[in-house]
N, C-alpha and C positions, 0 to 999 in steps of 0.2 A: 474573408476569412474566413474563420472558423466555423463550422456548422454542425450542428448539434443531430445526432441522425436521432427519430420519430421515439425509437423503443427506452432510448438511452434518456428523455425527455419526459414518460410518463416513469420512471423506475424510480426518477429524480423525486418527481410529484407524488410518487406513495412516498420512497423515507421523506421528502419536507411532509408530509398531512401522516408521520410517525410520532417522528419529532415537536410538529407543533399542535402537544399538550396541554390544553388550559393545567392554567395554575394552578386554580383551584382543585380538583380533580385531582393533578400529581401528590402536592398536597396527600393528599389523605390512602397513595398509595409506597412502602419503600420503593425510594430509589437513590441511584449515589453516584460522583458524574465524576472523572478521574479526565486530568489533560497531563500531555506530556508537549514540551519545546525542545526543539534541536536547533541552533544553530554554527555556524564553525564557516569563518571568513577569512581567505588570505589577498591582500594590497601591497602592492609593492607600488615605485613610485622613482623616475629614474631614470637609468637610464632604457629600462625597461617599464613599462605602465602594461602588469595585472589585473584579474577580478576575478574571485574563484567569491563565492560565495551559496553554501546546502545549509538548504532550509527542511526539516520536515513538523505539523502538528497531528496533534494526534488525541482524538474525544473516544472517550466510553461510555455513553448512559448504561447505567442498570435499574431497570423496573420490571419486579416478579419476575416472572420465568422472560421477560423480554431482555435485549443487553444489545445494544443501537451504538454505529458505529460510524468516525468521519477519519483520514488523512486523506494532508498534505505529501508530497515529497517532492521537491525540486531542487534544480540544480541551474545554478547560468553562470559563464567563465566568457571575458573575456580580453583580447589581448592589442597593445596598442589602438585598446578604443575603439574597437573589432570584435563584436562574438561573436568563439564557436562552440561554442552549443550553451541549449537553456531547455529546460526537459522541464516537462508539470505530470510529476505522478496523480489521480485524486483517487481513493476510492473508498461508496456508501456501504455500507451493512446495518440488514438485521437481525440475530438469529437470537433461536427462539429454543429454549432448554427442555427439552420433550424430559430427565433427568440430570443426575446425576453425572452419567456415562454418555448422552448422546441427544445432540439437536440437529437442527434442521436451520440452517445459513442460509441466507438469500443475500448476496452482491454485485455490487455493482459499479463498474468499473473506465476514467476515462484518459486517456496520453495525448501528451501534447509537446509536442520533442521538434523543433526545430530542423535540427540536423537525419533525420531518419526516415527521409522522403516519405511519409507518407503526413496529406494534413490531420491524422488523426485517426486513431485508435481507440474503440470500447468495446468493452461489453457486458453479457447482466449475463449470472445461472443464480443455480437454486439448490445444494448444493446438502447432500446427510453425514452425517461426521461422529466420529466417539472420543470419548479422553481416555485415553489412558497412562496406562500403571501411576495411576489417581491413591493409590500404597508407599509411593518416595515421597518424604515430606521434598527432597530438595527438587525432583526433577516431575514435568507435565508435559504430559505429550498429548498428541493427536492428530488428525489428519480428518478428510473432508472428499464425498468424492461426490460429480454430480454433472448438473446439462445446460447451455444454457449460445447462447451467440454470440457472434463479432460482430462486430464491420467496419470495417477497416478504407480511411479518408487517403487517394492517389491521389494527385496530383488527371490526374488522365481520369481517374474511372473508381467510382466505390463499391467495394464489391461486402457483402456479410454470406454468414454463411457458422453452423454450428456448428457444435466445440464441447466436445469434455475436457473438464476440468479436476486436476487431480492438486492436493493439497496437502505440505503434512508442517506440522511446528513443531523444534521441541526448546519447550523456557528449561535449563538449567541457573539452579545455586552452586555457583563452583563455593565460593566463602558466603558468610554471611555480608562482603560489600562486594562480593564481588558475580554475575549474574550475562550466563552465555543465552542467545538465541540460536537458532536454526531454524531459518526460512525458506520451505522446499515446491515448488507449484506448475506443474505445466498446461497449458494449457490448445489441447489440439483438434486442428480444424484440418478439412478434406488439404485447404491449400493450404495453408502455411499450420505450423505451430512452432509454441513461445513454451521460455522456460526461461524459467524466474528464480534464482536461490540471491541468498542475502544471513552470511553469516555473522553475528556481533558480538564484541562484548564490553563489560558498562561497570566499572568503579567506584561507588559512589567515595565524591569530595565534602559532602557536608546533606545532612537529611535528606536534603528535594533537590540534591540536584552531583550530576553523576558529566562525565566524562565516559568517553561512546567513541571504540572503536567497531569501523564497519568497513563491511564489501560485500559490491553486491553486482550479483554478474545477469543480464540476457540475456539469451540465447533466440532468433526469433529464425524457423529454416530457410524462408522463402522468404527476401525482402526487395525494396526495388534495386533497380540497375545504377552500378557502381555505390551501392551501400553493406561495408564490414552487420553477417548477419548475429556479429557476435556485441556487445558493448560490457565492460569494465567499470569498478566508478570504487574508490578509496577512500577513505574520507575518515576524519578525528571531531567528534562536535561534542559540542558541552550539553549537557539535555538536560530540562528541567521541568520538576511532577509539582504543577499546582495543586 
């Protein structure tokens, strides 16, 4: 059974309290909610029975100077009815905008990867960030730098360590109906460091529906014996904006 680290439970409780605002109070403040859903799947039958499912959901709630976010990103693959891969990565965040150019980001994340050699890995961090190139109409770029803790659950022992987190995101409107997004992050600790990269481009099919192509890479410097340090994933999905 998956064990949830104590600091992660506390962080999720804090984020949950922030989201659980009485409706009467929410109506008195300016707020908006946006949701994105992604799904891609391949199923084969006959001589080969394979199943590959890729899904992602993202919710952003703007409330005055605050921005709350939650995302879940998952992948499942089976061959001949035997599980070959399964990964779920969830992230919750709360951002306070100091002004148009700078912000404070608090973030908690948990990854459950059946084939990584870990029962689970979680991290929590607080970062300072800045928005760059705000004078460009078709380009947004930001970066964050902060510190936190990572908790790793392995079959043999659990470990925790302090981390330094650096991240950046670039959003480029290539054309009126095409958007390129590049995200990079590094969580550096004494025992292990984790780097993540996602490159994606999405093209509008209809007003609220897009086709998205993405490439993800994760690299961890120290992994359990017999496991690969680098995982990559390429996918094509449909993206629905609500």
